[in-house]
C-alpha positions in Angstrom: 113.0 -177.6 272.1 110.6 -175.4 274.2 106.8 -175.8 274.4 106.4 -172.9 271.8 108.3 -175.0 269.2 105.5 -177.4 269.0 102.8 -174.8 268.7 103.7 -173.7 265.2 103.2 -177.2 263.6 100.0 -177.7 265.6 98.7 -174.3 264.4 99.6 -175.2 260.8 97.6 -178.4 261.1 94.6 -176.7 262.6 94.7 -173.9 260.0 94.8 -176.5 257.2 91.9 -178.4 258.7 89.8 -175.1 259.0 90.6 -174.2 255.4 89.7 -177.6 254.1 86.4 -177.6 256.1 85.6 -174.2 254.6 86.1 -175.6 251.1 84.1 -178.7 251.8 87.2 -180.9 251.8 88.0 -183.4 254.5 90.7 -182.2 256.9 94.1 -183.9 256.9 93.0 -185.8 260.0 89.6 -186.9 258.7 88.8 -189.6 256.1 86.4 -188.6 253.4 82.8 -189.6 253.8 81.6 -192.3 251.4 79.6 -191.0 248.4 75.9 -191.4 248.5 74.3 -193.6 245.9 70.9 -192.7 244.4 68.9 -195.4 242.7 67.2 -194.6 239.4 63.4 -194.8 239.5 61.7 -197.8 237.9 60.4 -197.1 234.4 56.6 -196.4 234.2 54.0 -196.2 231.5 50.8 -194.3 231.6 47.5 -196.1 231.8 44.3 -195.4 229.9 43.0 -193.4 232.9 46.2 -191.2 232.9 47.5 -192.7 236.2 50.9 -194.2 236.4 51.4 -198.0 236.3 54.4 -200.3 235.9 55.7 -201.1 232.5 53.7 -203.9 230.8 50.5 -201.8 230.3 48.5 -203.0 227.3 45.4 -202.0 225.4 43.1 -203.6 222.9 43.5 -202.4 219.3 40.2 -201.0 218.0 38.9 -201.5 214.4 39.7 -198.1 212.8 39.1 -199.2 209.1 36.7 -196.7 207.5 37.5 -193.8 209.9 39.2 -190.6 208.9 43.0 -191.0 209.2 43.3 -188.1 211.7 40.5 -189.6 213.8 42.3 -193.0 213.8 45.5 -191.4 215.0 43.7 -189.4 217.7 41.9 -192.5 218.9 45.1 -194.4 219.4 46.6 -191.5 221.3 43.5 -191.2 223.5 43.3 -194.9 224.1 46.9 -195.1 225.2 47.1 -191.7 227.0 49.8 -190.8 224.4 52.0 -193.9 225.3 51.6 -194.5 221.6 51.8 -191.0 220.2 53.1 -191.7 216.7 51.5 -194.0 214.1 52.5 -194.3 210.5 50.4 -194.5 207.3 50.9 -195.3 203.7 49.1 -194.8 200.4 46.9 -198.0 200.1 46.8 -197.5 196.3 50.5 -198.1 196.0 51.0 -194.7 194.3 53.3 -193.6 197.1 51.4 -190.4 197.9 52.1 -188.7 201.2 49.3 -188.2 203.7 49.9 -184.5 204.4 46.4 -183.5 205.5 45.4 -186.6 207.4 41.7 -185.4 207.5 41.6 -185.8 203.7 42.4 -189.6 204.0 40.4 -192.6 205.2 41.8 -195.8 206.8 41.4 -198.9 204.6 43.7 -201.2 206.5 45.7 -201.5 209.7 48.7 -203.7 210.4 47.5 -204.6 213.9 44.2 -206.6 213.8 41.2 -205.4 215.9 41.1 -207.0 219.3 44.9 -207.7 219.4 46.8 -206.4 222.5 49.1 -203.5 221.9 51.8 -202.0 224.1 53.7 -198.7 224.1 56.3 -200.0 221.7 53.8 -201.4 219.2 54.2 -199.8 215.7 50.9 -199.1 214.2 50.6 -198.4 210.4 47.4 -197.5 208.6 46.8 -198.0 204.8 44.8 -195.0 203.6 43.2 -193.5 200.4 41.8 -190.0 199.8 38.3 -189.6 201.3 36.9 -189.4 197.8 38.4 -192.7 196.7 37.3 -196.3 197.4 39.4 -198.7 199.4 
């Protein structure tokens, strides 16, 4: 075999390596690089000032009995910087009426007592009657 007989296989290997590199694949003579791992960020919860803090942030439940239902909901959202965005309500009379226009209802009870600590997962429910009714 002459020196030229070895050139063809060497050329084929170099061509394959060049094509693999162009496609982002490791060449036949290289081992693939290990995949990078990206750690997920730690969960965070907003604070009352709007800054970011670690989970575990808590707030003190205000006394919202006697307030307009819409105002009560807004105050919880403001207090928690929307960490508690959704609160529920029910007809305190037991008639099962829906609180469609929250401004037309007033809070008669709350399931979380005033002064109790609340966190982002706390479920707050208000018992309400129409503003023209007594609690």
